[in-house]
Residue, then its C-alpha position, 0 to 999 in steps of 0.5 A: x500500499x502506498x503512502x497516499x493510499x495509507x493516508x486516504x485509509x487513515x482519513x476514511x477510518x478516522x472520519x468514520x470513527x468521528x461520525x460514529x462518536x458523534x452519532x452516538x452522542x446525538x442519539x443520547x442528546x435527543x433522549x436526554x433533552x426529551x425525557x431526562x426528567x422522566x428518566x431521573x424520576x424513574x431511576x430515583x424510584x427504582x431502588x425498592x430491591x436489587x432486581x428492580x434497581x438492576x432492571x431500571x439500570x438496564x432500561x435507563x441505559x437502553x434509553x441513554x445508550x451509555x452506562x456512563x451517563x446512568x452512572x453520573x445520574x446515579x451519583x447525583x441522586x446518591x449525593x442527596x440521599x435519593x439512592x443508597x449504596x447497594x441500590x446504586x451498585x445494582x443500577x450500575x450493573x444493570x446499566x452495563x447490561x443495558x449498554x451491551x444490549x444497545x450495542x447488539x441493537x445498533x449492529x443491525x444491518x438493514x439498508x432500508x432503515x438509513x434513508x427511512x430514518x433520515x427522512x422521517x428524522x429530518x422532517x420531525x426535527x425541522x417541522x415540529x414545534x414540540x420539543x419531544x417530537x423534535x428530539x424523537x427526530x434527532x434520535x432517528x437521525x442519530x441512529x441512521x448516522x450510526x449505521x452510516x458510520x459503520x458502513x463507512x468503516x466496512x468500506x474503508x477496511x475492505x481493501x486492507x484485509x489482504x494487505x501483508x503489512x496490515x495482517x502483521x500489525x493485526x496479527x500482533x494485536x491478536x497475540x499481544x492481548x494486554x496491548x489490545x486491552x489497553x488500547x480498548x480502554x484508552x479508546x473508550x476513555x478518549x471517545x467518552x463512549x464504550x458503546x462507540x468503542x465496542x461497535x468500532x472494534x466489532x466492526x473491524x473484527x467482522x471485516x476480518x481485519x482484527x483477530x477475534x482474540x484482539x477484538x475480544x481483548x479490546x472490547x473487554x478493555x472498553x468495559x474497563x475504560x467506560x467504568x474508569x470514565x465514570x470514575x473520572x467524571x465523579x471525582x469531585x462528587x461527595x463520598x456517598x456518590x463516589x463509593x458507587x462508582x468506585x465499586x462499579x469500577x472494581x467489579x467491572x474492571x476487575x471482571x474484565x481483567x479476570x476474563x482477559x487472564x482467562x484468554x491469555x491461558x488458552x480460552x481463546x476459542x470463542x466459537x461457542x458465542x457465535x458462528x462469525x467474528x462479529x457475533x462472537x465479539x458482540x455476544x462476548x460483550x453481552x455475556x460478560x456484563x450479564x454474567x457479571x451482574x448475575x454473579x455479583x447481585x447476591x453479594x452486593x450487601x457484602x460488597x457494599x460493606x467492604x466498600x464502606x470500610x475501604x472508604x470511610x467518612x472523614x472529617x472535613x479538614x476545611x480546605x482553605x484553598x477552596x475559599x480563595x477568591x478568583x477576583x484578582x485585583x491585579x487584573x483590573x487594568x486588563x479588562x479581558x482578564x478581569x472579566x474572566x476572573x469575575x465569570x470564575x467567581x460567578x460560576x463559584x456562586x452558581x456551584x454553591x447555590x446548586x449544592x444548597x438546592x441539592x441538599x435542601x430537599x432531604x430536610x423535608x423528609x428527615x430534618x437535620x439541624x447541622x445541614x440546615x446550618x451549613x446551608x444557612x452559612x453557605x447562603x451567607x457565603x454566596x451573599x458575600x461573593x455577590x458583594x465582592x463581585x459587585x465591588x470588583x466590577x465597579x472598579x473597572x475603568x468603564x470608559x475604557x471598556x468596549x461595548x462588548x465588555x460593558x455588556x459582559x459586565x452587566x450580564x455578570x452583574x445580573x447573573x450574580x444577583x439572581x444566583x444570590x436570590x436563588x441561594x436566599x430562596x433555598x436558605x430562607x424558603x426551602x430550609x425554613x419551610x422544612x424546619x416548620x414541617x419538622x417543628x409541627x410534626x407533620x409529613x406530606x402525603x405520599x402523593x404530595x411528597x412524590x410531587x415535590x421530589x419530582x419537581x425539585x429534581x426537575x429544578x435541580x436538573x435545570x440548575x445544572x444545565x444553567x451552570x453548563x450554559x454559564x460555563x460554555x455559552x452554547x446557544x442551543x443549551x441556552x434555548x433549552x434552558x429557557x424552554x425548560x423555565x416555561x415547562x417548570x412554570x406549567x409543571x408547577x401550576x399542574x402540581x398546585x392543581x393536583x394538590x387542590x384535588x387532594x384537598x377535595x378528596x379530604x386527604x388529611x395530610x394534604x390539609x395539614x401541610x397545604x400551605x407548606x406544600x404550596x410554598x415549597x412549589x412556589x419557592x422551587x419555581x422561583x429558584x428555577x427562574x433565577x437560574x434560568x436568567x443565565x441563558x437569557x443574554x446568550x439567547x438574546x445574542x443569538x436572536x432566539x429570545x423573541x421566540x420565547x415568552x420572555x420577550x413579552x415581558x420587560x427585562x428585570x434584574x431580579x428573578x421572576x416567578x416564571 
């Protein structure tokens, strides 16, 4: 093969891999934007027993096409006490199985599906005004592009099957399964998708380019790499969340290493898994994850106890470095640097407010005075940060700022004001309401509590989206954030109507807690509105603000009720 042919092959295979990675993410994005709230609610409620938790993990991964995405969701729930360690581990084991099933489904080869999915998907995405229908179109486009990318890989690798140099390299990978395992793990970690990695390796094996043993080792490595990716993404999460992810990393990574060891000892005959290389490798992926889940499920109690012993609670030593302000006075003469410092401090405000919101809901179920005190102290810290940001921005030489920089100053000041309002609403609203519930010895009705928790989870999800918008400034995410604000307004009204219906049905608990329940819903709506203001200037710059109900209202520097 000449240099030109080699470069052309590398270009084709890289383009096909890039399309595969992007298509998998496109599919997952559609699911998240259409059904993220429903998925979060489903996962949170599916921890009654191990089998139910594992089943919910399977279904969640089937929807999200990613065990890693499920791991991040579960870590969020664990942080606020919504999912325990044992249930969380069961959910992640199920998610690994679901991810393997997704790989099986996406290997279907039906030529008529590609044009059909593209046609219907594009029509739905471009012509529909409903977000759920548009996202369904996005999902269909993603599936079609996955099929296209796999076809590109087959086409690009076809001429290489008989090439001696290629055969030599691939033969080496078939013999050195440890190197293949590491390549598989690194590739899955680099592309942030074990599904995309597995599909890529299985396609190469199906073409006869990659020996079955090498492909098997790479797929096992992709399993370990996917578990490691979830560990990296939750490194900054609280210990209760990290325990779940670490346990999954040990189980999945250790299991993959054990199977690799068996392969190295002569168990490389995979004919029992299928008639051809494609079926053998993809079935190995499914059998490995299913067997791991079934073997570990009965022993999760012991595994959970061992995990707690290995990762015990530690007293907070009070990291003073985390208290250092990003506002550097030496940058005041350099407006671009000063605004970057202010943006970082505003982000810290947002992260603090989001953490307060995450912790507050548990107080309605079980009152904890230290947690309430910590939230109040954090609110005071957020207020102090807001004062510092205002003072810092006021010291800038505004006459020397460009028009864009002056606009940025106004945006940061408005966002900081609204984040302080959100923190105040959490501390002086939700925490006070939870305290009154505890003092009066009351409890919400079962349906009322479920409504409140679901609504809180929706608002928390929007707060996390708002921080993402603040960090990357993506117009598409800003539009999604503003649409989510409108959905929260409608949902709050719907939940208030549901509460009134319970009153009409003479449910005693609803009568006793009526005022607190309605106040909590209203407070959460206002908190959501405060976070949603982050998306407003970005949507305005991209010309999308006129398409939202916000354009009909006068602009305000404070959070409105939505």
